N, CA and C atoms of all chains as a GROMACS GRO file, in nm:
protein
  648
    1MET      N    1   8.424   7.466   2.577
    1MET     CA    2   8.569   7.539   2.719
    1MET      C    3   8.672   7.619   2.659
    2SER      N    4   8.627   7.721   2.698
    2SER     CA    5   8.759   7.837   2.686
    2SER      C    6   8.852   7.845   2.742
    3VAL      N    7   8.966   7.816   2.640
    3VAL     CA    8   9.090   7.847   2.695
    3VAL      C    9   9.171   7.949   2.767
    4THR      N   10   9.231   7.927   2.882
    4THR     CA   11   9.235   8.115   2.968
    4THR      C   12   9.337   8.100   2.912
    5LYS      N   13   9.317   8.246   2.834
    5LYS     CA   14   9.503   8.224   2.786
    5LYS      C   15   9.577   8.313   2.899
    6GLU      N   16   9.676   8.320   2.874
    6GLU     CA   17   9.744   8.356   3.044
    6GLU      C   18   9.768   8.493   2.988
    7VAL      N   19   9.798   8.604   3.072
    7VAL     CA   20   9.812   8.707   3.014
    7VAL      C   21   9.984   8.785   3.028
    8ARG      N   22  10.081   8.770   3.004
    8ARG     CA   23  10.167   8.795   3.047
    8ARG      C   24  10.228   8.961   3.028
    9TYR      N   25  10.214   9.019   3.169
    9TYR     CA   26  10.269   9.147   3.065
    9TYR      C   27  10.429   9.200   3.062
   10LEU      N   28  10.469   9.346   2.975
   10LEU     CA   29  10.596   9.295   3.024
   10LEU      C   30  10.649   9.354   3.089
   11ASN      N   31  10.597   9.404   3.223
   11ASN     CA   32  10.644   9.516   3.319
   11ASN      C   33  10.535   9.462   3.411
   12PRO      N   34  10.560   9.410   3.562
   12PRO     CA   35  10.412   9.428   3.641
   12PRO      C   36  10.356   9.519   3.595
   13PRO      N   37  10.211   9.550   3.688
   13PRO     CA   38  10.134   9.657   3.684
   13PRO      C   39  10.228   9.773   3.822
   14GLN      N   40  10.155   9.888   3.800
   14GLN     CA   41  10.234   9.951   3.927
   14GLN      C   42  10.141   9.970   4.073
   15ALA      N   43  10.060   9.812   4.074
   15ALA     CA   44   9.973   9.829   4.109
   15ALA      C   45  10.050   9.853   4.308
   16GLU      N   46  10.083   9.714   4.318
   16GLU     CA   47  10.164   9.660   4.389
   16GLU      C   48  10.232   9.798   4.503
   17ASN      N   49  10.330   9.886   4.442
   17ASN     CA   50  10.385   9.964   4.524
   17ASN      C   51  10.314  10.111   4.523
   18LYS      N   52  10.150  10.053   4.478
   18LYS     CA   53  10.086  10.183   4.563
   18LYS      C   54  10.016  10.186   4.679
   19ARG      N   55  10.117  10.283   4.772
   19ARG     CA   56  10.086  10.275   4.919
   19ARG      C   57   9.990  10.375   4.939
   20LYS      N   58   9.949  10.364   5.058
   20LYS     CA   59   9.828  10.407   5.073
   20LYS      C   60   9.864  10.586   5.061
   21LYS      N   61   9.836  10.690   4.971
   21LYS     CA   62   9.882  10.858   5.053
   21LYS      C   63   9.817  10.848   5.182
   22TYR      N   64   9.856  10.996   5.267
   22TYR     CA   65   9.791  10.974   5.378
   22TYR      C   66   9.805  11.197   5.391
   23CYS      N   67   9.773  11.218   5.500
   23CYS     CA   68   9.736  11.346   5.435
   23CYS      C   69   9.842  11.374   5.587
   24ARG      N   70   9.967  11.438   5.544
   24ARG     CA   71  10.121  11.460   5.677
   24ARG      C   72  10.025  11.541   5.772
   25PHE      N   73   9.962  11.649   5.760
   25PHE     CA   74   9.942  11.729   5.863
   25PHE      C   75   9.778  11.673   5.918
   26LYS      N   76   9.721  11.609   5.891
   26LYS     CA   77   9.629  11.504   5.986
   26LYS      C   78   9.678  11.433   6.057
   27LYS      N   79   9.827  11.375   6.028
   27LYS     CA   80   9.868  11.286   6.074
   27LYS      C   81   9.972  11.291   6.163
   28THR      N   82  10.074  11.433   6.194
   28THR     CA   83  10.092  11.479   6.246
   28THR      C   84  10.025  11.557   6.376
   29GLY      N   85   9.871  11.580   6.321
   29GLY     CA   86   9.833  11.698   6.388
   29GLY      C   87   9.917  11.819   6.380
   30ILE      N   88   9.926  11.840   6.286
   30ILE     CA   89   9.984  11.996   6.237
   30ILE      C   90   9.873  12.100   6.177
   31GLU      N   91   9.841  12.205   6.285
   31GLU     CA   92   9.763  12.291   6.215
   31GLU      C   93   9.778  12.406   6.154
   32TYR      N   94   9.889  12.495   6.145
   32TYR     CA   95   9.933  12.550   6.100
   32TYR      C   96  10.092  12.554   6.009
   33ILE      N   97  10.054  12.612   5.826
   33ILE     CA   98  10.149  12.546   5.833
   33ILE      C   99  10.277  12.772   5.780
   34ASP      N  100  10.344  12.757   5.843
   34ASP     CA  101  10.424  12.876   5.871
   34ASP      C  102  10.508  12.926   5.736
   35TYR      N  103  10.445  13.051   5.686
   35TYR     CA  104  10.510  13.086   5.562
   35TYR      C  105  10.693  13.148   5.604
   36LYS      N  106  10.732  13.149   5.739
   36LYS     CA  107  10.869  13.186   5.712
   36LYS      C  108  10.950  13.121   5.688
   37ASP      N  109  10.937  12.995   5.761
   37ASP     CA  110  11.082  12.833   5.740
   37ASP      C  111  11.047  12.803   5.659
   38GLY      N  112  11.134  12.790   5.490
   38GLY     CA  113  11.108  12.798   5.356
   38GLY      C  114  11.167  12.625   5.404
   39ASP      N  115  11.259  12.625   5.398
   39ASP     CA  116  11.311  12.425   5.398
   39ASP      C  117  11.185  12.355   5.425
   40PHE      N  118  11.128  12.398   5.543
   40PHE     CA  119  10.951  12.329   5.532
   40PHE      C  120  10.881  12.316   5.432
   41LEU      N  121  10.826  12.401   5.348
   41LEU     CA  122  10.793  12.465   5.225
   41LEU      C  123  10.843  12.390   5.047
   42LEU      N  124  10.973  12.401   5.113
   42LEU     CA  125  11.076  12.293   4.990
   42LEU      C  126  10.970  12.204   4.966
   43LYS      N  127  10.901  12.070   5.078
   43LYS     CA  128  10.877  12.019   5.011
   43LYS      C  129  10.751  11.987   4.989
   44PHE      N  130  10.697  12.119   4.931
   44PHE     CA  131  10.506  12.113   4.914
   44PHE      C  132  10.605  12.202   4.721
   45ILE      N  133  10.744  12.189   4.704
   45ILE     CA  134  10.741  12.302   4.576
   45ILE      C  135  10.826  12.183   4.491
   46ASN      N  136  10.843  12.198   4.369
   46ASN     CA  137  10.920  12.167   4.260
   46ASN      C  138  11.025  12.150   4.207
   47GLU      N  139  11.123  12.099   4.168
   47GLU     CA  140  11.206  12.152   4.141
   47GLU      C  141  11.241  12.312   4.024
   48GLN      N  142  11.067  12.342   3.992
   48GLN     CA  143  11.127  12.563   3.889
   48GLN      C  144  11.061  12.625   4.010
   49GLY      N  145  10.986  12.514   4.136
   49GLY     CA  146  10.964  12.671   4.159
   49GLY      C  147  10.804  12.596   4.266
   50LYS      N  148  10.731  12.542   4.165
   50LYS     CA  149  10.613  12.533   4.122
   50LYS      C  150  10.534  12.473   4.245
   51LEU      N  151  10.411  12.458   4.265
   51LEU     CA  152  10.378  12.387   4.398
   51LEU      C  153  10.322  12.290   4.365
   52LEU      N  154  10.362  12.155   4.429
   52LEU     CA  155  10.304  12.008   4.381
   52LEU      C  156  10.171  11.968   4.418
   53PRO      N  157  10.146  11.919   4.289
   53PRO     CA  158   9.923  11.877   4.333
   53PRO      C  159   9.922  11.762   4.430
   54ARG      N  160   9.817  11.805   4.475
   54ARG     CA  161   9.718  11.721   4.617
   54ARG      C  162   9.781  11.547   4.562
   55ARG      N  163   9.752  11.510   4.451
   55ARG     CA  164   9.770  11.376   4.408
   55ARG      C  165   9.883  11.332   4.396
   56LEU      N  166  10.002  11.422   4.484
   56LEU     CA  167  10.122  11.359   4.484
   56LEU      C  168  10.188  11.327   4.585
   57THR      N  169  10.101  11.442   4.681
   57THR     CA  170  10.151  11.484   4.755
   57THR      C  171  10.007  11.413   4.884
   58GLY      N  172   9.951  11.388   4.791
   58GLY     CA  173   9.877  11.339   4.932
   58GLY      C  174   9.788  11.449   5.012
   59THR      N  175   9.804  11.552   5.026
   59THR     CA  176   9.790  11.671   5.144
   59THR      C  177   9.598  11.646   5.092
   60SER      N  178   9.531  11.618   5.209
   60SER     CA  179   9.370  11.749   5.185
   60SER      C  180   9.356  11.820   5.156
   61LEU      N  181   9.269  11.862   5.123
   61LEU     CA  182   9.228  11.973   5.077
   61LEU      C  183   9.183  12.066   5.130
   62LYS      N  184   9.174  12.165   5.278
   62LYS     CA  185   9.268  12.221   5.386
   62LYS      C  186   9.268  12.240   5.401
   63PHE      N  187   9.485  12.152   5.386
   63PHE     CA  188   9.579  12.177   5.415
   63PHE      C  189   9.618  12.233   5.285
   64GLN      N  190   9.599  12.164   5.183
   64GLN     CA  191   9.694  12.225   5.018
   64GLN      C  192   9.602  12.372   5.039
   65ARG      N  193   9.511  12.399   5.075
   65ARG     CA  194   9.505  12.555   5.031
   65ARG      C  195   9.645  12.647   5.163
   66LYS      N  196   9.587  12.551   5.286
   66LYS     CA  197   9.681  12.637   5.352
   66LYS      C  198   9.822  12.681   5.307
   67VAL      N  199   9.921  12.545   5.206
   67VAL     CA  200  10.022  12.503   5.149
   67VAL      C  201  10.007  12.604   5.050
   68ALA      N  202   9.925  12.620   4.972
   68ALA     CA  203  10.009  12.704   4.924
   68ALA      C  204   9.970  12.916   4.919
   69GLN      N  205   9.868  12.876   5.046
   69GLN     CA  206   9.832  13.007   5.076
   69GLN      C  207  10.001  13.103   5.150
   70ALA      N  208  10.088  12.965   5.204
   70ALA     CA  209  10.167  13.020   5.300
   70ALA      C  210  10.317  12.965   5.180
   71VAL      N  211  10.247  12.919   5.036
   71VAL     CA  212  10.339  12.942   4.998
   71VAL      C  213  10.404  12.988   4.876
   72LYS      N  214  10.268  13.087   4.826
   72LYS     CA  215  10.265  13.240   4.824
   72LYS      C  216  10.330  13.381   4.880
   73ARG      N  217  10.307  13.367   5.010
   73ARG     CA  218  10.341  13.466   5.085
   73ARG      C  219  10.465  13.470   5.103
   74ALA      N  220  10.560  13.316   5.126
   74ALA     CA  221  10.650  13.273   5.141
   74ALA      C  222  10.758  13.401   5.014
   75ARG      N  223  10.694  13.356   4.865
   75ARG     CA  224  10.743  13.422   4.758
   75ARG      C  225  10.725  13.564   4.774
   76HIS      N  226  10.652  13.580   4.803
   76HIS     CA  227  10.652  13.736   4.811
   76HIS      C  228  10.702  13.803   4.895
   77LEU      N  229  10.737  13.745   4.984
   77LEU     CA  230  10.880  13.784   5.114
   77LEU      C  231  11.002  13.721   5.087
   78ALA      N  232  11.025  13.683   4.932
   78ALA     CA  233  11.165  13.639   4.852
   78ALA      C  234  11.194  13.579   4.968
   79ILE      N  235  11.133  13.456   5.055
   79ILE     CA  236  11.198  13.337   5.083
   79ILE      C  237  11.230  13.256   5.007
   80LEU      N  238  11.125  13.250   4.933
   80LEU     CA  239  11.053  13.072   4.827
   80LEU      C  240  11.027  13.214   4.702
   81PRO      N  241  11.180  13.090   4.571
   81PRO     CA  242  11.206  13.199   4.459
   81PRO      C  243  11.005  13.191   4.339
   82TYR      N  244  10.958  13.284   4.278
   82TYR     CA  245  10.863  13.248   4.167
   82TYR      C  246  10.881  13.162   4.072
   83VAL      N  247  10.974  13.180   4.059
   83VAL     CA  248  11.060  13.035   3.942
   83VAL      C  249  11.238  13.019   4.004
   84ALA      N  250  11.214  12.871   3.935
   84ALA     CA  251  11.330  12.846   4.002
   84ALA      C  252  11.425  12.730   3.914
   85ASP      N  253  11.538  12.685   3.857
   85ASP     CA  254  11.555  12.578   3.804
   85ASP      C  255  11.676  12.503   3.872
   86GLY      N  256  11.597  12.347   3.919
   86GLY     CA  257  11.720  12.265   3.992
   86GLY      C  258  11.731  12.372   4.164
   87LEU      N  259  11.579  12.365   4.217
   87LEU     CA  260  11.580  12.438   4.358
   87LEU      C  261  11.653  12.322   4.450
   88LYS      N  262  11.619  12.199   4.472
   88LYS     CA  263  11.632  12.093   4.600
   88LYS      C  264  11.783  12.135   4.567
   89MET      N  265   8.840  14.385   7.173
   89MET     CA  266   8.910  14.241   7.114
   89MET      C  267   9.017  14.285   7.086
   90SER      N  268   9.135  14.262   7.113
   90SER     CA  269   9.235  14.285   7.078
   90SER      C  270   9.234  14.208   6.952
   91LYS      N  271   9.304  14.205   6.870
   91LYS     CA  272   9.375  14.146   6.701
   91LYS      C  273   9.506  14.122   6.726
   92HIS      N  274   9.579  14.010   6.638
   92HIS     CA  275   9.647  13.979   6.651
   92HIS      C  276   9.745  14.000   6.527
   93TYR      N  277   9.853  14.036   6.548
   93TYR     CA  278   9.888  14.076   6.360
   93TYR      C  279  10.057  13.996   6.362
   94GLU      N  280  10.069  14.017   6.216
   94GLU     CA  281  10.292  14.009   6.214
   94GLU      C  282  10.264  14.070   6.092
   95THR      N  283  10.379  14.126   6.099
   95THR     CA  284  10.475  14.200   6.001
   95THR      C  285  10.554  14.142   6.016
   96VAL      N  286  10.599  14.128   5.886
   96VAL     CA  287  10.752  14.084   5.831
   96VAL      C  288  10.840  14.211   5.737
   97PHE      N  289  10.901  14.281   5.760
   97PHE     CA  290  10.954  14.429   5.594
   97PHE      C  291  11.123  14.353   5.597
   98ILE      N  292  11.103  14.425   5.498
   98ILE     CA  293  11.292  14.379   5.475
   98ILE      C  294  11.373  14.537   5.382
   99LEU      N  295  11.466  14.502   5.464
   99LEU     CA  296  11.498  14.641   5.494
   99LEU      C  297  11.686  14.661   5.336
  100THR      N  298  11.664  14.721   5.312
  100THR     CA  299  11.777  14.703   5.199
  100THR      C  300  11.881  14.688   5.223
  101PRO      N  301  11.946  14.601   5.175
  101PRO     CA  302  12.107  14.581   5.232
  101PRO      C  303  12.212  14.699   5.221
  102VAL      N  304  12.214  14.820   5.167
  102VAL     CA  305  12.286  14.957   5.207
  102VAL      C  306  12.335  14.978   5.307
  103LEU      N  307  12.220  14.960   5.416
  103LEU     CA  308  12.244  15.068   5.544
  103LEU      C  309  12.350  14.953   5.579
  104SER      N  310  12.406  15.020   5.695
  104SER     CA  311  12.499  14.990   5.787
  104SER      C  312  12.406  14.875   5.844
  105GLU      N  313  12.464  14.797   5.949
  105GLU     CA  314  12.393  14.665   6.060
  105GLU      C  315  12.278  14.776   6.164
  106GLU      N  316  12.353  14.888   6.175
  106GLU     CA  317  12.313  15.003   6.309
  106GLU      C  318  12.174  15.074   6.300
  107GLN      N  319  12.246  15.096   6.092
  107GLN     CA  320  12.145  15.151   6.047
  107GLN      C  321  11.980  15.113   6.032
  108ALA      N  322  12.008  14.959   6.040
  108ALA     CA  323  11.885  14.910   5.994
  108ALA      C  324  11.799  14.872   6.197
  109LYS      N  325  11.940  14.812   6.273
  109LYS     CA  326  11.900  14.860   6.355
  109LYS      C  327  11.798  14.967   6.407
  110GLU      N  328  11.846  15.046   6.326
  110GLU     CA  329  11.744  15.230   6.415
  110GLU      C  330  11.600  15.224   6.281
  111THR      N  331  11.622  15.155   6.222
  111THR     CA  332  11.532  15.194   6.155
  111THR      C  333  11.400  15.086   6.196
  112VAL      N  334  11.453  14.986   6.260
  112VAL     CA  335  11.385  14.915   6.287
  112VAL      C  336  11.311  14.921   6.421
  113LYS      N  337  11.368  15.029   6.516
  113LYS     CA  338  11.300  15.098   6.630
  113LYS      C  339  11.230  15.225   6.615
  114LYS      N  340  11.282  15.282   6.483
  114LYS     CA  341  11.151  15.361   6.450
  114LYS      C  342  11.084  15.290   6.427
  115PHE      N  343  11.056  15.175   6.351
  115PHE     CA  344  10.906  15.154   6.270
  115PHE      C  345  10.840  15.070   6.434
  116LYS      N  346  10.886  14.999   6.536
  116LYS     CA  347  10.886  15.028   6.674
  116LYS      C  348  10.783  15.088   6.728
  117LYS      N  349  10.850  15.228   6.694
  117LYS     CA  350  10.759  15.301   6.764
  117LYS      C  351  10.719  15.414   6.694
  118THR      N  352  10.681  15.322   6.604
  118THR     CA  353  10.537  15.451   6.507
  118THR      C  354  10.497  15.312   6.551
  119LEU      N  355  10.492  15.141   6.594
  119LEU     CA  356  10.402  15.063   6.639
  119LEU      C  357  10.350  15.104   6.841
  120THR      N  358  10.428  15.082   6.843
  120THR     CA  359  10.307  15.161   6.979
  120THR      C  360  10.314  15.326   6.976
  121ASP      N  361  10.292  15.382   6.938
  121ASP     CA  362  10.265  15.499   6.927
  121ASP      C  363  10.088  15.542   6.866
  122LEU      N  364  10.042  15.416   6.741
  122LEU     CA  365   9.970  15.337   6.718
  122LEU      C  366   9.825  15.309   6.794
  123GLY      N  367   9.931  15.268   6.934
  123GLY     CA  368   9.859  15.190   6.995
  123GLY      C  369   9.864  15.036   6.993
  124ALA      N  370   9.964  14.981   7.024
  124ALA     CA  371   9.999  14.795   6.910
  124ALA      C  372  10.073  14.730   7.057
  125LYS      N  373  10.049  14.679   7.107
  125LYS     CA  374  10.178  14.607   7.173
  125LYS      C  375  10.213  14.479   7.160
  126VAL      N  376  10.322  14.539   7.116
  126VAL     CA  377  10.446  14.407   7.040
  126VAL      C  378  10.447  14.310   7.180
  127LEU      N  379  10.453  14.220   7.056
  127LEU     CA  380  10.426  14.093   7.180
  127LEU      C  381  10.602  14.037   7.140
  128SER      N  382  10.653  14.068   7.045
  128SER     CA  383  10.761  13.942   6.977
  128SER      C  384  10.788  14.035   6.846
  129GLU      N  385  10.959  14.071   6.891
  129GLU     CA  386  11.016  14.131   6.755
  129GLU      C  387  11.159  14.030   6.744
  130GLU      N  388  11.200  13.974   6.614
  130GLU     CA  389  11.222  13.920   6.578
  130GLU      C  390  11.376  13.988   6.444
  131PHE      N  391  11.486  13.959   6.472
  131PHE     CA  392  11.560  14.007   6.406
  131PHE      C  393  11.670  13.933   6.327
  132TRP      N  394  11.612  13.939   6.150
  132TRP     CA  395  11.680  13.768   6.097
  132TRP      C  396  11.824  13.753   6.016
  133GLY      N  397  11.830  13.934   6.052
  133GLY     CA  398  11.968  14.002   6.015
  133GLY      C  399  12.028  14.001   5.860
  134LEU      N  400  12.098  13.988   5.777
  134LEU     CA  401  12.122  14.037   5.667
  134LEU      C  402  12.090  13.828   5.576
  135LYS      N  403  11.968  13.847   5.519
  135LYS     CA  404  11.943  13.703   5.467
  135LYS      C  405  11.991  13.707   5.338
  136LYS      N  406  11.982  13.651   5.210
  136LYS     CA  407  11.966  13.643   5.060
  136LYS      C  408  11.839  13.581   5.001
  137LEU      N  409  11.813  13.665   4.909
  137LEU     CA  410  11.641  13.706   4.872
  137LEU      C  411  11.681  13.571   4.784
  138ALA      N  412  11.520  13.516   4.840
  138ALA     CA  413  11.534  13.398   4.713
  138ALA      C  414  11.586  13.509   4.490
  139TYR      N  415  11.512  13.588   4.520
  139TYR     CA  416  11.483  13.685   4.351
  139TYR      C  417  11.589  13.830   4.384
  140PRO      N  418  11.607  13.847   4.310
  140PRO     CA  419  11.694  13.996   4.344
  140PRO      C  420  11.579  14.077   4.328
  141ILE      N  421  11.557  14.236   4.432
  141ILE     CA  422  11.466  14.257   4.441
  141ILE      C  423  11.513  14.362   4.410
  142ASP      N  424  11.427  14.520   4.348
  142ASP     CA  425  11.548  14.596   4.308
  142ASP      C  426  11.656  14.606   4.260
  143LYS      N  427  11.730  14.558   4.225
  143LYS     CA  428  11.871  14.466   4.187
  143LYS      C  429  11.957  14.448   4.300
  144LYS      N  430  11.872  14.378   4.396
  144LYS     CA  431  11.954  14.408   4.565
  144LYS      C  432  11.958  14.219   4.510
  145SER      N  433  12.043  14.167   4.557
  145SER     CA  434  12.020  14.045   4.605
  145SER      C  435  11.976  13.974   4.782
  146THR      N  436  12.052  14.097   4.834
  146THR     CA  437  12.038  14.082   4.973
  146THR      C  438  11.936  14.151   5.074
  147GLY      N  439  11.892  14.150   5.167
  147GLY     CA  440  11.809  14.189   5.286
  147GLY      C  441  11.748  14.207   5.452
  148PHE      N  442  11.733  14.277   5.504
  148PHE     CA  443  11.774  14.258   5.673
  148PHE      C  444  11.654  14.245   5.674
  149TYR      N  445  11.595  14.126   5.714
  149TYR     CA  446  11.449  14.070   5.759
  149TYR      C  447  11.397  14.095   5.927
  150GLN      N  448  11.317  14.151   5.917
  150GLN     CA  449  11.252  14.231   6.055
  150GLN      C  450  11.160  14.139   6.115
  151LEU      N  451  11.096  14.079   6.202
  151LEU     CA  452  10.979  14.087   6.187
  151LEU      C  453  10.912  14.154   6.340
  152PHE      N  454  10.758  14.149   6.310
  152PHE     CA  455  10.698  14.218   6.442
  152PHE      C  456  10.566  14.139   6.498
  153GLU      N  457  10.539  14.080   6.575
  153GLU     CA  458  10.418  14.007   6.657
  153GLU      C  459  10.342  14.100   6.756
  154TYR      N  460  10.180  14.124   6.771
  154TYR     CA  461  10.188  14.304   6.792
  154TYR      C  462   9.994  14.217   6.841
  155THR      N  463  10.001  14.321   6.911
  155THR     CA  464   9.842  14.283   6.928
  155THR      C  465   9.760  14.476   6.931
  156THR      N  466   9.670  14.482   6.903
  156THR     CA  467   9.576  14.584   6.896
  156THR      C  468   9.465  14.578   6.895
  157ASP      N  469   9.371  14.713   6.950
  157ASP     CA  470   9.187  14.688   6.943
  157ASP      C  471   9.233  14.855   6.811
  158ASN      N  472   9.325  14.959   6.800
  158ASN     CA  473   9.306  15.014   6.654
  158ASN      C  474   9.276  14.949   6.524
  159ILE      N  475   9.169  14.974   6.480
  159ILE     CA  476   9.188  14.873   6.379
  159ILE      C  477   9.174  15.038   6.238
  160THR      N  478   9.229  15.096   6.228
  160THR     CA  479   9.338  15.137   6.126
  160THR      C  480   9.508  15.163   6.147
  161LEU      N  481   9.506  15.090   6.232
  161LEU     CA  482   9.701  15.083   6.273
  161LEU      C  483   9.723  15.035   6.150
  162VAL      N  484   9.683  14.899   6.088
  162VAL     CA  485   9.734  14.828   5.953
  162VAL      C  486   9.768  14.942   5.832
  163ASN      N  487   9.662  15.021   5.845
  163ASN     CA  488   9.679  15.087   5.698
  163ASN      C  489   9.794  15.201   5.713
  164GLU      N  490   9.793  15.216   5.874
  164GLU     CA  491   9.905  15.373   5.889
  164GLU      C  492  10.061  15.366   5.842
  165LEU      N  493  10.053  15.203   5.970
  165LEU     CA  494  10.158  15.140   5.942
  165LEU      C  495  10.239  15.086   5.829
  166GLU      N  496  10.128  15.066   5.697
  166GLU     CA  497  10.169  15.044   5.577
  166GLU      C  498  10.222  15.178   5.499
  167VAL      N  499  10.108  15.272   5.523
  167VAL     CA  500  10.134  15.391   5.464
  167VAL      C  501  10.305  15.438   5.523
  168ALA      N  502  10.325  15.422   5.639
  168ALA     CA  503  10.460  15.406   5.690
  168ALA      C  504  10.589  15.378   5.624
  169PHE      N  505  10.585  15.205   5.573
  169PHE     CA  506  10.667  15.162   5.536
  169PHE      C  507  10.648  15.187   5.384
  170LYS      N  508  10.556  15.231   5.307
  170LYS     CA  509  10.525  15.310   5.168
  170LYS      C  510  10.634  15.386   5.200
  171ARG      N  511  10.655  15.478   5.296
  171ARG     CA  512  10.701  15.607   5.248
  171ARG      C  513  10.855  15.607   5.247
  172ASP      N  514  10.905  15.509   5.347
  172ASP     CA  515  11.011  15.509   5.402
  172ASP      C  516  11.112  15.412   5.300
  173GLU      N  517  11.184  15.513   5.238
  173GLU     CA  518  11.248  15.391   5.106
  173GLU      C  519  11.347  15.303   5.154
  174ARG      N  520  11.395  15.303   5.256
  174ARG     CA  521  11.459  15.190   5.333
  174ARG      C  522  11.409  15.088   5.269
  175VAL      N  523  11.255  15.062   5.312
  175VAL     CA  524  11.240  14.907   5.314
  175VAL      C  525  11.144  14.880   5.178
  176MET      N  526  11.212  14.766   5.251
  176MET     CA  527  11.208  14.730   5.028
  176MET      C  528  11.079  14.685   4.996
  177ARG      N  529  11.033  14.534   5.093
  177ARG     CA  530  10.947  14.499   5.102
  177ARG      C  531  10.820  14.493   5.226
  178TYR      N  532  10.743  14.444   5.246
  178TYR     CA  533  10.644  14.465   5.413
  178TYR      C  534  10.535  14.361   5.321
  179MET      N  535  10.489  14.251   5.502
  179MET     CA  536  10.319  14.239   5.492
  179MET      C  537  10.305  14.227   5.604
  180THR      N  538  10.137  14.249   5.681
  180THR     CA  539  10.114  14.202   5.736
  180THR      C  540  10.015  14.089   5.755
  181ILE      N  541   9.997  14.018   5.856
  181ILE     CA  542   9.898  13.916   5.834
  181ILE      C  543   9.859  13.929   5.970
  182ALA      N  544   9.732  13.881   5.983
  182ALA     CA  545   9.635  13.849   6.114
  182ALA      C  546   9.602  13.772   6.136
  183LEU      N  547   9.651  13.745   6.303
  183LEU     CA  548   9.638  13.557   6.249
  183LEU      C  549   9.508  13.517   6.290
  184ASP      N  550   9.526  13.378   6.286
  184ASP     CA  551   9.403  13.365   6.332
  184ASP      C  552   9.470  13.210   6.455
  185LYS      N  553   9.389  13.144   6.534
  185LYS     CA  554   9.386  13.108   6.623
  185LYS      C  555   9.501  13.007   6.614
  186HIS      N  556   9.473  12.900   6.566
  186HIS     CA  557   9.628  12.808   6.510
  186HIS      C  558   9.721  12.887   6.507
  187ALA      N  559   9.771  12.978   6.426
  187ALA     CA  560   9.820  13.080   6.416
  187ALA      C  561   9.897  13.178   6.538
  188ILE      N  562   9.788  13.174   6.611
  188ILE     CA  563   9.866  13.261   6.766
  188ILE      C  564   9.939  13.122   6.851
  189ALA      N  565   9.828  13.029   6.832
  189ALA     CA  566   9.924  12.895   6.920
  189ALA      C  567  10.067  12.891   6.860
  190TYR      N  568  10.106  12.898   6.736
  190TYR     CA  569  10.201  12.868   6.637
  190TYR      C  570  10.310  12.991   6.726
  191ALA      N  571  10.201  13.063   6.742
  191ALA     CA  572  10.346  13.242   6.733
  191ALA      C  573  10.369  13.234   6.902
  192GLU      N  574  10.318  13.176   6.967
  192GLU     CA  575  10.332  13.166   7.133
  192GLU      C  576  10.433  13.038   7.155
  193LYS      N  577  10.411  12.931   7.106
  193LYS     CA  578  10.497  12.830   7.081
  193LYS      C  579  10.709  12.842   7.000
  194ARG      N  580  10.604  12.915   6.967
  194ARG     CA  581  10.782  13.001   6.895
  194ARG      C  582  10.841  13.112   6.977
  195ARG      N  583  10.739  13.145   7.036
  195ARG     CA  584  10.735  13.315   7.130
  195ARG      C  585  10.850  13.189   7.283
  196ALA      N  586  10.790  13.112   7.319
  196ALA     CA  587  10.858  13.032   7.433
  196ALA      C  588  10.978  12.941   7.372
  197LYS      N  589  10.992  12.925   7.309
  197LYS     CA  590  11.117  12.843   7.191
  197LYS      C  591  11.246  12.909   7.188
  198ARG      N  592  11.207  13.058   7.153
  198ARG     CA  593  11.335  13.097   7.228
  198ARG      C  594  11.300  13.157   7.275
  199LYS      N  595  11.270  13.235   7.399
  199LYS     CA  596  11.324  13.242   7.507
  199LYS      C  597  11.340  13.128   7.560
  200GLY      N  598  11.318  12.980   7.563
  200GLY     CA  599  11.350  12.879   7.640
  200GLY      C  600  11.540  12.909   7.572
  201GLU      N  601  11.608  12.910   7.465
  201GLU     CA  602  11.652  12.925   7.352
  201GLU      C  603  11.773  13.030   7.457
  202ASP      N  604  11.692  13.115   7.521
  202ASP     CA  605  11.811  13.198   7.602
  202ASP      C  606  11.793  13.141   7.741
  203VAL      N  607  11.741  13.065   7.715
  203VAL     CA  608  11.752  13.055   7.873
  203VAL      C  609  11.843  12.953   7.838
  204THR      N  610  11.833  12.801   7.835
  204THR     CA  611  11.879  12.687   7.796
  204THR      C  612  12.075  12.704   7.816
  205THR      N  613  12.100  12.831   7.703
  205THR     CA  614  12.220  12.832   7.688
  205THR      C  615  12.292  12.861   7.744
  206GLU      N  616  12.279  12.846   7.939
  206GLU     CA  617  12.387  12.882   8.047
  206GLU      C  618  12.303  12.729   8.130
  207ARG      N  619  12.383  12.666   8.036
  207ARG     CA  620  12.382  12.472   8.035
  207ARG      C  621  12.401  12.442   8.253
  208LYS      N  622  12.328  12.341   8.264
  208LYS     CA  623  12.359  12.309   8.400
  208LYS      C  624  12.549  12.278   8.358
  209PRO      N  625  12.573  12.274   8.548
  209PRO     CA  626  12.746  12.206   8.469
  209PRO      C  627  12.633  11.993   8.459
  210LYS      N  628  12.755  11.967   8.397
  210LYS     CA  629  12.702  11.788   8.408
  210LYS      C  630  12.746  11.738   8.467
  211LYS      N  631  12.696  11.663   8.573
  211LYS     CA  632  12.700  11.575   8.692
  211LYS      C  633  12.824  11.487   8.671
  212GLU      N  634  12.890  11.476   8.763
  212GLU     CA  635  13.051  11.379   8.698
  212GLU      C  636  12.956  11.257   8.713
  213ARG      N  637  13.010  11.136   8.677
  213ARG     CA  638  13.005  11.018   8.660
  213ARG      C  639  13.008  10.925   8.762
  214THR      N  640  12.940  10.954   8.879
  214THR     CA  641  13.053  10.835   8.927
  214THR      C  642  13.031  10.672   8.979
  215ASN      N  643  13.107  10.653   8.906
  215ASN     CA  644  13.135  10.533   8.851
  215ASN      C  645  13.142  10.399   8.951
  216ALA      N  646  13.063  10.355   9.065
  216ALA     CA  647  13.067  10.264   9.179
  216ALA      C  648  13.152  10.159   9.106
   0.00000   0.00000   0.00000
């Protein structure tokens, strides 16, 4: 008869707070990401001005490409910086 | 079939306000001469740039939205931009159907802004 050793974790596994990520564009039905309004695009870049990966923002591939293109256009027009520190 | 385009360009801050406006008028004229129908134009005025462009940290932004059938229009427009040293940077985008819908909404909102400024007088509440 096997003695089931009770497994105790130092800290509870992160599984609990893993809420289902969703693509905000599909949910809100936004079809076009405008490269001109910088403060909307700020949500998709980190403090150094780099693009956030899909695994963090949860956006679908189709809209991640649109976001990337919009951010690059905004960078060209000096609406967003190429490199920044402490952007937010 | 007329294609929709959107051009944004930045003028050096060295210019005064009306010099900037005058260069904008010049480019609008070249646009209409080349056979474009300008749908909307927005002057964002002096804005701070996210990074310095040829040692300047602010610039006048101007947006043109237009439709045209002339396929060589964009090249000629960009040649004009290159030639004019007051323009620091320019970008022309072809608009797809979602972008066109977005631009119309934006135009309606801007027109709506001008209309709703004179708001109707508030009805004084008659507390019976």
